[in-house]
N, CA, C and O atoms as CSV, one atom per row, in Angstrom:
chain,resi,resn,atom,element,x,y,z
A,1,MET,N,N,26.400,70.358,-9.554
A,1,MET,CA,C,26.886,70.117,-10.644
A,1,MET,C,C,25.454,71.230,-11.335
A,1,MET,O,O,24.264,71.416,-11.081
A,2,GLU,N,N,26.514,71.758,-12.341
A,2,GLU,CA,C,25.651,72.583,-13.268
A,2,GLU,C,C,24.964,71.515,-14.186
A,2,GLU,O,O,25.242,70.333,-14.391
A,3,LYS,N,N,23.721,72.535,-14.790
A,3,LYS,CA,C,23.104,70.942,-15.928
A,3,LYS,C,C,23.580,71.886,-17.325
A,3,LYS,O,O,23.819,71.370,-18.417
A,4,HIS,N,N,23.651,73.194,-17.077
A,4,HIS,CA,C,25.259,73.710,-18.618
A,4,HIS,C,C,26.628,73.494,-19.040
A,4,HIS,O,O,27.190,72.640,-18.355
A,5,ILE,N,N,26.927,73.707,-19.424
A,5,ILE,CA,C,28.005,74.662,-19.466
A,5,ILE,C,C,28.587,74.978,-20.349
A,5,ILE,O,O,27.717,75.096,-21.212
A,6,CYS,N,N,29.696,75.268,-20.877
A,6,CYS,CA,C,30.229,75.596,-22.157
A,6,CYS,C,C,31.770,75.842,-22.105
A,6,CYS,O,O,32.313,76.884,-21.740
A,7,ASP,N,N,32.507,74.456,-22.626
A,7,ASP,CA,C,34.269,74.747,-22.320
A,7,ASP,C,C,34.729,76.037,-24.006
A,7,ASP,O,O,34.506,75.971,-25.215
A,8,GLU,N,N,35.198,76.705,-23.389
A,8,GLU,CA,C,36.082,78.009,-23.724
A,8,GLU,C,C,36.875,78.146,-25.043
A,8,GLU,O,O,36.978,78.925,-25.991
A,9,LYS,N,N,37.723,76.179,-24.301
A,9,LYS,CA,C,38.701,75.760,-26.055
A,9,LYS,C,C,38.143,75.672,-27.138
A,9,LYS,O,O,38.765,75.946,-28.165
A,10,ASN,N,N,36.630,75.205,-27.173
A,10,ASN,CA,C,36.114,73.679,-28.440
A,10,ASN,C,C,35.047,74.327,-28.874
A,10,ASN,O,O,34.399,73.924,-29.840
A,11,GLY,N,N,34.640,75.811,-27.949
A,11,GLY,CA,C,33.403,76.170,-28.264
A,11,GLY,C,C,31.929,75.584,-27.958
A,11,GLY,O,O,30.814,76.032,-28.224
A,12,LEU,N,N,32.452,74.133,-27.143
A,12,LEU,CA,C,31.047,73.262,-28.200
A,12,LEU,C,C,29.312,73.737,-27.126
A,12,LEU,O,O,28.714,74.636,-27.718
A,13,SER,N,N,28.756,73.396,-26.137
A,13,SER,CA,C,27.799,73.296,-25.718
A,13,SER,C,C,27.717,71.637,-24.644
A,13,SER,O,O,27.633,70.718,-25.459
A,14,TYR,N,N,27.719,70.985,-22.977
A,14,TYR,CA,C,27.892,70.081,-23.299
A,14,TYR,C,C,26.213,70.385,-22.235
A,14,TYR,O,O,25.790,71.530,-22.072
A,15,THR,N,N,25.594,69.318,-21.727
A,15,THR,CA,C,24.082,69.139,-21.593
A,15,THR,C,C,24.632,67.831,-20.629
A,15,THR,O,O,25.097,66.734,-20.939
A,16,LEU,N,N,24.294,68.623,-19.033
A,16,LEU,CA,C,24.332,67.100,-17.983
A,16,LEU,C,C,22.927,65.406,-18.447
A,16,LEU,O,O,21.708,65.259,-18.536
A,17,CYS,N,N,23.786,64.818,-18.549
A,17,CYS,CA,C,22.928,63.119,-18.991
A,17,CYS,C,C,22.787,62.421,-17.385
A,17,CYS,O,O,22.905,61.230,-17.675
A,18,GLY,N,N,22.639,62.454,-16.159
A,18,GLY,CA,C,22.830,61.684,-15.345
A,18,GLY,C,C,23.981,61.442,-14.633
A,18,GLY,O,O,24.030,62.012,-13.543
A,19,ASP,N,N,24.850,60.810,-14.914
A,19,ASP,CA,C,26.637,61.695,-14.203
A,19,ASP,C,C,26.957,62.273,-15.973
A,19,ASP,O,O,28.140,62.608,-15.909
A,20,TYR,N,N,26.787,62.367,-16.502
A,20,TYR,CA,C,28.166,62.700,-18.465
A,20,TYR,C,C,27.560,63.627,-18.522
A,20,TYR,O,O,26.331,63.603,-18.451
A,21,TYR,N,N,28.489,65.069,-18.715
A,21,TYR,CA,C,27.914,65.701,-20.269
A,21,TYR,C,C,27.970,65.474,-21.137
A,21,TYR,O,O,29.084,65.143,-21.542
A,22,LEU,N,N,26.841,65.474,-22.078
A,22,LEU,CA,C,26.430,65.374,-23.233
A,22,LEU,C,C,27.066,66.457,-24.342
A,22,LEU,O,O,26.049,67.133,-24.493
A,23,PRO,N,N,28.075,67.091,-25.235
A,23,PRO,CA,C,27.744,68.026,-26.292
A,23,PRO,C,C,26.712,68.210,-26.553
A,23,PRO,O,O,25.839,67.370,-26.771
A,24,TYR,N,N,26.615,69.617,-26.579
A,24,TYR,CA,C,24.632,70.043,-28.136
A,24,TYR,C,C,25.128,69.714,-28.751
A,24,TYR,O,O,26.341,69.873,-28.618
A,25,LEU,N,N,24.463,68.754,-30.305
A,25,LEU,CA,C,25.011,69.729,-31.024
A,25,LEU,C,C,23.632,69.344,-31.918
A,25,LEU,O,O,22.629,68.784,-31.477
A,26,VAL,N,N,23.927,69.918,-33.640
A,26,VAL,CA,C,22.211,69.918,-33.953
A,26,VAL,C,C,22.693,69.942,-35.887
A,26,VAL,O,O,23.637,70.570,-36.368
A,27,LEU,N,N,21.993,69.321,-36.420
A,27,LEU,CA,C,22.053,69.454,-37.573
A,27,LEU,C,C,21.896,69.864,-38.721
A,27,LEU,O,O,20.737,69.695,-39.097
A,28,ASN,N,N,22.574,70.352,-39.489
A,28,ASN,CA,C,22.447,71.067,-40.351
A,28,ASN,C,C,21.343,70.888,-41.450
A,28,ASN,O,O,21.233,69.888,-42.160
A,29,GLU,N,N,20.395,72.202,-41.496
A,29,GLU,CA,C,18.901,71.165,-42.388
A,29,GLU,C,C,19.152,71.544,-43.262
A,29,GLU,O,O,18.166,72.143,-43.691
A,30,GLU,N,N,20.644,71.663,-44.510
A,30,GLU,CA,C,20.363,72.189,-45.940
A,30,GLU,C,C,19.154,71.072,-46.757
A,30,GLU,O,O,18.418,70.398,-46.036
A,31,GLU,N,N,19.085,71.004,-47.764
A,31,GLU,CA,C,17.751,70.343,-48.382
A,31,GLU,C,C,19.425,70.130,-49.573
A,31,GLU,O,O,20.086,71.103,-49.937
A,32,PRO,N,N,19.823,68.399,-50.024
A,32,PRO,CA,C,20.095,67.931,-50.539
A,32,PRO,C,C,19.751,68.060,-51.615
A,32,PRO,O,O,18.640,67.538,-51.712
A,33,THR,N,N,20.181,68.621,-52.867
A,33,THR,CA,C,19.785,68.912,-54.418
A,33,THR,C,C,20.840,68.160,-55.351
A,33,THR,O,O,20.717,68.158,-56.575
A,34,TYR,N,N,21.976,67.469,-54.627
A,34,TYR,CA,C,23.163,66.712,-56.440
A,34,TYR,C,C,22.454,65.728,-56.880
A,34,TYR,O,O,21.759,64.914,-56.271
A,35,GLY,N,N,22.596,65.810,-57.579
A,35,GLY,CA,C,21.932,65.131,-57.947
A,35,GLY,C,C,22.885,63.068,-58.559
A,35,GLY,O,O,23.749,62.571,-57.837
A,36,LYS,N,N,22.418,62.380,-59.836
A,36,LYS,CA,C,23.718,61.256,-60.157
A,36,LYS,C,C,25.634,61.947,-59.320
A,36,LYS,O,O,25.987,61.721,-58.163
A,37,TYR,N,N,26.450,62.734,-60.363
A,37,TYR,CA,C,27.348,62.821,-59.646
A,37,TYR,C,C,27.861,63.619,-57.717
A,37,TYR,O,O,28.844,63.566,-56.978
A,38,GLY,N,N,26.779,64.124,-57.696
A,38,GLY,CA,C,26.942,64.156,-55.980
A,38,GLY,C,C,26.787,62.740,-55.291
A,38,GLY,O,O,27.274,62.473,-54.192
A,39,MET,N,N,26.408,62.290,-55.691
A,39,MET,CA,C,25.475,60.743,-55.253
A,39,MET,C,C,27.456,59.950,-55.216
A,39,MET,O,O,28.051,59.474,-54.249
A,40,LEU,N,N,27.883,60.099,-56.501
A,40,LEU,CA,C,28.976,58.875,-57.150
A,40,LEU,C,C,29.969,59.716,-56.431
A,40,LEU,O,O,31.125,59.365,-56.670
A,41,ARG,N,N,29.850,60.766,-55.587
A,41,ARG,CA,C,31.220,61.233,-54.852
A,41,ARG,C,C,30.456,61.228,-52.762
A,41,ARG,O,O,31.041,61.557,-51.730
A,42,LYS,N,N,29.387,60.842,-52.919
A,42,LYS,CA,C,29.688,60.634,-51.487
A,42,LYS,C,C,29.951,58.281,-51.270
A,42,LYS,O,O,30.211,57.564,-50.304
A,43,GLN,N,N,29.761,58.087,-52.314
A,43,GLN,CA,C,30.205,56.766,-52.525
A,43,GLN,C,C,31.482,56.597,-52.707
A,43,GLN,O,O,32.049,55.660,-52.144
A,44,PHE,N,N,32.018,57.282,-53.347
A,44,PHE,CA,C,33.540,57.157,-53.524
A,44,PHE,C,C,34.340,58.338,-51.832
A,44,PHE,O,O,35.368,57.795,-51.427
A,45,LEU,N,N,34.030,59.469,-51.121
A,45,LEU,CA,C,33.555,59.273,-50.384
A,45,LEU,C,C,33.635,58.326,-48.849
A,45,LEU,O,O,34.313,58.747,-47.911
A,46,LYS,N,N,32.943,57.170,-48.769
A,46,LYS,CA,C,32.204,56.295,-48.211
A,46,LYS,C,C,33.577,54.988,-47.144
A,46,LYS,O,O,34.043,54.626,-46.064
A,47,GLU,N,N,33.540,54.831,-48.854
A,47,GLU,CA,C,34.889,53.589,-49.921
A,47,GLU,C,C,35.913,54.015,-49.681
A,47,GLU,O,O,36.590,53.460,-48.816
A,48,HIS,N,N,36.293,54.910,-50.215
A,48,HIS,CA,C,37.960,55.325,-49.984
A,48,HIS,C,C,38.324,56.124,-49.088
A,48,HIS,O,O,39.468,55.920,-48.684
A,49,ARG,N,N,37.872,56.818,-48.703
A,49,ARG,CA,C,37.839,58.621,-47.807
A,49,ARG,C,C,37.280,58.660,-46.420
A,49,ARG,O,O,37.430,59.597,-45.635
A,50,PRO,N,N,36.397,57.176,-46.119
A,50,PRO,CA,C,35.355,57.170,-44.724
A,50,PRO,C,C,35.995,58.833,-43.955
A,50,PRO,O,O,35.175,59.745,-44.070
A,51,ILE,N,N,37.594,59.291,-43.092
A,51,ILE,CA,C,37.459,59.977,-42.455
A,51,ILE,C,C,37.080,61.126,-43.196
A,51,ILE,O,O,36.377,61.898,-42.544
A,52,ARG,N,N,37.365,61.523,-44.519
A,52,ARG,CA,C,37.276,63.208,-45.135
A,52,ARG,C,C,35.473,62.475,-45.105
A,52,ARG,O,O,34.557,63.256,-44.845
A,53,TYR,N,N,35.421,62.234,-45.151
A,53,TYR,CA,C,33.513,61.438,-44.763
A,53,TYR,C,C,33.181,61.972,-44.390
A,53,TYR,O,O,32.535,62.872,-44.926
A,54,ARG,N,N,33.454,61.770,-42.519
A,54,ARG,CA,C,32.644,61.502,-41.153
A,54,ARG,C,C,32.834,62.978,-40.784
A,54,ARG,O,O,31.949,63.643,-40.246
A,55,ASN,N,N,34.683,63.691,-41.280
A,55,ASN,CA,C,34.426,65.251,-41.390
A,55,ASN,C,C,34.209,65.786,-41.854
A,55,ASN,O,O,34.522,66.863,-41.347
A,56,LEU,N,N,33.641,65.945,-42.955
A,56,LEU,CA,C,32.405,66.940,-43.411
A,56,LEU,C,C,30.637,66.705,-42.617
A,56,LEU,O,O,29.959,67.563,-42.052
A,57,LEU,N,N,30.339,65.367,-42.842
A,57,LEU,CA,C,29.652,65.354,-42.546
A,57,LEU,C,C,29.417,65.530,-40.913
A,57,LEU,O,O,28.517,66.273,-40.523
A,58,LEU,N,N,30.284,64.797,-39.947
A,58,LEU,CA,C,30.127,66.134,-38.436
A,58,LEU,C,C,30.164,67.701,-38.502
A,58,LEU,O,O,29.608,68.349,-37.615
A,59,SER,N,N,30.908,68.409,-39.697
A,59,SER,CA,C,31.979,69.692,-39.571
A,59,SER,C,C,29.596,70.096,-40.369
A,59,SER,O,O,29.317,71.286,-40.516
A,60,GLY,N,N,28.691,69.268,-40.625
A,60,GLY,CA,C,27.996,69.864,-41.746
A,60,GLY,C,C,28.143,70.772,-42.737
A,60,GLY,O,O,27.298,71.607,-43.058
A,61,LYS,N,N,29.183,70.621,-43.213
A,61,LYS,CA,C,29.323,70.551,-45.038
A,61,LYS,C,C,29.533,69.423,-46.063
A,61,LYS,O,O,30.004,69.451,-47.200
A,62,LEU,N,N,29.005,68.349,-45.257
A,62,LEU,CA,C,28.831,67.147,-46.614
A,62,LEU,C,C,27.820,68.018,-48.112
A,62,LEU,O,O,28.330,68.475,-49.135
A,63,THR,N,N,26.599,68.010,-47.816
A,63,THR,CA,C,25.800,68.659,-48.334
A,63,THR,C,C,25.601,69.223,-49.446
A,63,THR,O,O,25.180,68.867,-50.547
A,64,ALA,N,N,26.372,71.193,-48.487
A,64,ALA,CA,C,27.113,71.884,-49.984
A,64,ALA,C,C,27.868,71.283,-50.502
A,64,ALA,O,O,27.904,71.374,-51.729
A,65,HIS,N,N,29.254,69.982,-49.495
A,65,HIS,CA,C,30.870,69.987,-50.301
A,65,HIS,C,C,29.501,68.926,-51.844
A,65,HIS,O,O,30.169,68.738,-52.861
A,66,LEU,N,N,28.638,68.607,-51.941
A,66,LEU,CA,C,27.947,66.642,-52.339
A,66,LEU,C,C,27.498,68.603,-53.617
A,66,LEU,O,O,28.291,68.939,-54.497
A,67,ASN,N,N,26.409,69.299,-53.366
A,67,ASN,CA,C,25.595,69.814,-54.483
A,67,ASN,C,C,26.872,71.078,-55.282
A,67,ASN,O,O,26.746,71.756,-56.303
A,68,GLN,N,N,27.798,70.999,-54.497
A,68,GLN,CA,C,28.882,71.370,-55.620
A,68,GLN,C,C,29.828,70.521,-55.956
A,68,GLN,O,O,30.899,71.025,-56.293
A,69,ILE,N,N,29.754,69.574,-55.959
A,69,ILE,CA,C,30.377,68.914,-57.124
A,69,ILE,C,C,30.011,68.407,-57.993
A,69,ILE,O,O,30.516,68.074,-59.065
A,70,ASP,N,N,28.838,68.297,-57.447
A,70,ASP,CA,C,27.069,68.130,-58.618
A,70,ASP,C,C,27.262,68.357,-59.748
A,70,ASP,O,O,27.568,67.679,-60.728
A,71,GLN,N,N,26.882,70.278,-59.391
A,71,GLN,CA,C,27.292,70.903,-59.644
A,71,GLN,C,C,28.372,71.836,-61.016
A,71,GLN,O,O,28.150,72.383,-62.096
A,72,GLU,N,N,29.631,71.549,-60.082
A,72,GLU,CA,C,30.626,71.122,-61.098
A,72,GLU,C,C,30.934,70.318,-61.831
A,72,GLU,O,O,31.386,70.965,-62.775
A,73,VAL,N,N,31.006,69.319,-62.064
A,73,VAL,CA,C,30.856,67.731,-62.628
A,73,VAL,C,C,29.802,68.448,-63.698
A,73,VAL,O,O,30.346,69.494,-64.051
A,74,THR,N,N,28.556,68.311,-64.333
A,74,THR,CA,C,27.692,68.715,-64.541
A,74,THR,C,C,27.845,69.598,-65.833
A,74,THR,O,O,27.618,69.411,-67.028
A,75,GLU,N,N,28.381,70.754,-64.995
A,75,GLU,CA,C,29.219,72.125,-66.063
A,75,GLU,C,C,29.905,71.050,-67.240
A,75,GLU,O,O,29.472,70.855,-68.376
A,76,GLN,N,N,30.995,70.483,-66.655
A,76,GLN,CA,C,32.198,69.880,-67.431
A,76,GLN,C,C,31.466,69.047,-68.819
A,76,GLN,O,O,31.853,68.883,-69.976
A,77,VAL,N,N,30.242,68.632,-68.081
A,77,VAL,CA,C,29.947,67.499,-68.762
A,77,VAL,C,C,29.221,68.121,-70.054
A,77,VAL,O,O,29.466,67.766,-71.207
A,78,GLU,N,N,28.287,69.105,-69.682
A,78,GLU,CA,C,28.201,69.847,-70.315
A,78,GLU,C,C,28.846,70.447,-71.402
A,78,GLU,O,O,28.557,70.251,-72.582
A,79,VAL,N,N,29.919,71.342,-70.887
A,79,VAL,CA,C,30.554,71.874,-72.566
A,79,VAL,C,C,31.694,70.480,-72.993
A,79,VAL,O,O,32.337,70.727,-74.014
A,80,LEU,N,N,32.017,69.036,-72.324
A,80,LEU,CA,C,32.426,67.972,-73.431
A,80,LEU,C,C,31.154,67.587,-74.532
A,80,LEU,O,O,31.473,66.874,-75.483
A,81,MET,N,N,30.324,67.849,-74.471
A,81,MET,CA,C,29.686,67.817,-74.502
A,81,MET,C,C,28.920,68.253,-76.102
A,81,MET,O,O,28.701,67.622,-77.136
A,82,LYS,N,N,28.682,69.603,-75.667
A,82,LYS,CA,C,28.358,70.158,-76.637
A,82,LYS,C,C,30.103,70.597,-77.590
A,82,LYS,O,O,29.891,71.062,-78.710
A,83,GLN,N,N,31.460,70.487,-77.254
A,83,GLN,CA,C,32.505,70.152,-77.616
A,83,GLN,C,C,33.100,68.871,-78.437
A,83,GLN,O,O,34.165,68.841,-79.053
A,84,MET,N,N,31.863,67.514,-78.247
A,84,MET,CA,C,32.235,65.973,-79.247
A,84,MET,C,C,30.556,66.503,-79.789
A,84,MET,O,O,30.176,65.511,-80.412
A,85,ALA,N,N,29.091,67.839,-79.867
A,85,ALA,CA,C,28.739,67.458,-81.104
A,85,ALA,C,C,29.223,69.166,-82.246
A,85,ALA,O,O,28.558,69.844,-83.029
A,86,GLU,N,N,30.910,69.258,-81.669
A,86,GLU,CA,C,30.653,70.472,-83.122
A,86,GLU,C,C,31.439,69.277,-83.564
A,86,GLU,O,O,31.822,69.186,-84.730
């Protein structure tokens, strides 16, 4: 048996461990910079959208998604605060 194989259908590489081929997965090491609203979004996804949460996590897009949400909501809050001050 080969030690390493690549599946052309899904593009994943596999390594032989004992009698089983295990996928070679690497986590994205992007630094989380999200704040309050990113954490709230993460909690919401975990509780109410678990499949979407797992898909984002496994695809390595969760941190980028949470950073983006936090940035957008923070900007919206700043605009609302300016409008209320006028």
